[in-house]
N, C-alpha and C positions, 0 to 999 in steps of 0.2 A: 188549766195551767196556764200562766203567763207566757206569751210568746216572747222571748228575749231576742233583741237584735245581737248582731255579731259583735257590738261594741260592749256589751254588757254581760258576756259570759265567755267561758273558754271552751272552745271546741274539743272534741274527744282528743284529737291529735295534740292540741296545746295542754290538755290535761295531763297527757301521758309524759310530755316533755318536761313539764314543771314538776311532776312526780320524780322523773329520773334525775333532773338537775339537783333537786333538794335532797334526794337519796345520796347522791355523790357529796353535795355539800356537808351534809349533817354527819356523813361517814367520816370525813376530815375532821369535823368538829369533835365527833366522839372520841377520836384517836387523840385529839389535843387534851380533852377533859381527862382521859385516861391516864396520860402522862402527868398531869397536875396532881391528881388525886392517888395515882399509883394503885389504881383499881381497874378491872375490866369494866368497859362501858359499852352497852350495845344499844343502838337506836334503829327500831324497826322501820320497815318500807313505810312510806308516807301515804296519807289518805287525803286526797285533793278534792275539794268542793267550792263552787262559787256561790256566794249569797249576799245578801243586802246587809248592809251594816247595822241598819236599824233593827233587823232581824236577829242578828248575831248574839249568840249567848255562849258564855263559858261558866255557866253557874256550877258545874259539875267540877270545875277547877278550883274555885274561888275557897279562901282568899288568894290571890295571886300577885305576882309582881311582874311588870312588864319592862322588857329590854328593847329599846328603840335603836335601830341600826339604818343609818342613811348611807346610801351609795353615792360617792362623790365623783368617781372616775370610772370610765368604762360603760356604766349603765347609770341610769338616773331614777330615783324613787327611795322608798324606804320600806322595811317590813319590821313587824315587832314579834318578838317572842313572849309568850306568857307561860310561866312556870309556877307552880304551886308555892307559896310562901313556906310550907312545911318542907318541901324538897330542898329548898334553898338552905333552910336551917340545918338540915341533915348534912348537906354538903359541906357548909361552913363549920359546923360542929367537928367534923373529921379533919377538914383542912386546918383549922386553929386548934386542935386538941381540947376541945371544950365540951362539956356534958350538954347533950342535946336539950335535956329538960330545963337547963338554965338559960337558954337562949329566948328571951321574951320578945325582943325588937332588935332590929339591926342598928348597931352603932356606926360610927364614922369607919372604923377598921373593917367591920364587916362589909359595909356598903363598897368600900374600896376594893375588898377581895373580890365581891361579886363582879364588879365591873372588870377586874383583872382576868377573872376566869371567862367571863363573856368576850373580852377582848381577845384572848387567845383562841377560844373556840370560834368566833365569828371571823377572826383574821385567817384561821385556817379553812374555813368554810369558802371566805372570799377568794383564796388561792386556788382552791379546787374549782371553783366556778370560772375563775379566769382561765384556767387550763382548759375547761370544758368549752367555752366560748371562744377562745383563742384571742382574747383581749385583756389588757391590763385592768383589774378591777380593784379599787380602793375604797375602803369604808372609813366613816368618822368613828371616833371613840364611842363606844355603846353608852347609851343613856337609860339609867334605870328609872323607871316611872311607877309611881304608886297607882295601880290600877284595881284597887278593891272596888272603885266605883266604875262600872262598865261604860260610863258616859265619857270617861276619860279616853277610853280607847276609840270611841266613835269620833272624838274631836280630831284625832290624829289622821283620820282618813277623809280626803275630800275627792276622791275620784268622782268622775262623771257617772251620774246615775246612782252612786253611793254603794256600788257593789265592791266586794273584796274577795280575795282569794284565801281560803283558809287551808292549811296543810297540817294534819295532825300526826303526832308520833308517840309511839309507845318508848319510853326510856327504862333501862335497867343498870343500875350501878351496883356492882357485886357486893351483897351484904348492906347496902346502904339505901338505895331508892329503887322502887319499881313503881312506875307512875306513867304519866302522860304529860306532854306539852304541847303547846299549838304555835305554829308561825302564821302570822297574818300578814298578807302581801297586797300592795296596791294592784288593782287590776292591770293598769298600764304597764306595770313593771313586769307583771307576769306575762304580758303579751310581747313585751319587748325582748324579754329573755327568750320566749318561744321562737320569735322571728330570727333572732340572732343565731339561734341553734339550728334553724333550718337553712340559713345562709342569708346573705344580704339581699339577693335578687329573687328570692323565692316569696311568693305571697300565698297565703292561706285562703282558700275559697271552698266553699261548701261543695260547689259542683265539679270540683277538679277530680279527675280520676284518682283512685286510690293508689297509693304507692305500695308496692309489694316487692318482698325478696329484698334484692341488693340494689333497690332504687329503680327498678324496671316498672313502667306504666302498665297496667292492665290492657290498655288499649294498643300497646305497641307490641310487635312481634318479638318474641323472646329469642335473643341471639343463640345460635347453635355453637357448640364447641368446635374448635378448629379440628381438622382431621390429624390425627396423630401421626407423627413423622415415622417412616419405616425403621424398624430397629436395626441397627448395624451390629455385624458380628464382631464381638470383642475377642481379641486374641491375647492369651496370656503368655508373656514372655518372661522367662525366669530371670531374675536379677543376678548379675555377676559383680563381685566387688572388684574395684580397680586395683591394680597391683601397685603397692607403695615400694619406693625406694628411699634409701636414705637421702639422696640428693634431691628429691622432690620437694619443692617449697609448697607450703600450705597455701590454699587458694584463699584470697581475700574475702572477708565477711562483708556482704552487701549493706548488713544493718550498721556497720561501724559509721557510714556517712550520716545516716539518720541519727545515730547515738551522739555524734558530735554536735548536731544542732540542738539536741535536748541537753546536753551538759552546759549549754551557754544560757538556759533559760534560768532567771532568778526565782528562788524560792524563800517564801517567809518563814524564818526559823522562830520558835517560841519555846521558852523555858517554862515548865509548870513547877511551881514550888509544891502545890498540893490542891486538894479539892475538899468540899463540904457540903452538905445539904442543909438548909433551913427553912422553916415555915414561913409563910408571909407575915404571919403574926409577929415573928422574931426580926425579919428583915424591917418591918415598919417601926420597930422600936430601935434600930440602929441609932447609934450617936457617937460623935467624937470621943475617943477614949475606950471604946468597947473593944473587946478582944474576940476574934473569930479563929476558933480552933480547926486546924486543917487535919487532913488524915495522914499526915507524916510526922514522924519523930525528928528531933534534932540530930542531925548528922546522916540522915537517910538521902540516898541520891534523888536528884531531880530528873523529871522527864524532859526530854529533848523532842520537840514535835515539829515536823515539816508539813505544812498545809493539812494540819489536822490529823497527821499520821505519826504515831511513835517511831521513831527511828534510833534512838539511843538514850542512854542514861548518863549521868556524870555527877561530879561534886562541884559545888559552888566555890569559887575562888575570886580573888581580888587581884587585878592586874592594872596597875596606873590608875589607881582609884576607882576603877570600873568593875563592876560585877562580871565574872565571866564563868565558864563552865569547863571543867577539865573531863573529857569523855572517858568513861571507864568500861563502858559496855555498849555494844552495837547490837541491834535487835537482829534476830534471825531473818534472813532473806535480804539484809542490807550489806552483808559483809562482801558479797560478791559484785556488788554494783559499784564498779570503779571505772575511772576515766580510762578509756582505751589508749590514750597517750601516755 
């Protein structure tokens, strides 16, 4: 077996870190896809390996499409997702309400839909990665690459020594897809993520003592728990209610001072006429003059929303040529929220 240097493979600790990072990221991506498709999506625990790009094969997935994601802020590098063409077709047939058997190749609308799905998924994955690393992470718009020829994948990776990190996942979309996909990552990107996960000043060495438990070195003495403080005797005193007289003024509420401050905070008010849902196919065909039907009928009350929370309902009126709303209903929980003055 070839003896690889520390620059051409991931250590066991680095491999575990990449597996955990990708598990978190793809969990967020699965949530985004589930929202788009309105179906349950599960992605299994990743399987990570380091290999030479010239020896890498994904023949068990072919034909595939590749989605290239470049990290432009926070971390540097890129990775590529490889998914079966058949899986993409099943996803699009559901999303665009088309018959799967009729989808022979991806047209412009289909490719745009793929890019949008991957943009939502990888945007969520990047946000999860940013939270994990504690840095702002931005990606470029995903680029779909025809990767039927595996040489096109190899051309994307020029890491020193030609080594890549392959992360395989099983994916299940309820009643639609039960398959596998692969994420290929540059080796230096995987090492950068691992180093950032461990902290800026921590360097990985093969001869370092093993970290165990809550960060204690095996060679260090394990700190002992402090001596417990002696328990004090607790005496129960029966509670007596103070005598109230008609002339006794009520005690001032301490919270009123804080409430005064809250009352002066400006809040964005939005009036929602109605909502609706449309498939990407329908949205792509929007043109001036089209009518979008909402979930409200003529004469229905509109919603009054404050910072995303429904607080009231009312009727639309016109005052001095401006649209206004006459409040007719206050939501439960808001009627007692009044100015103390």
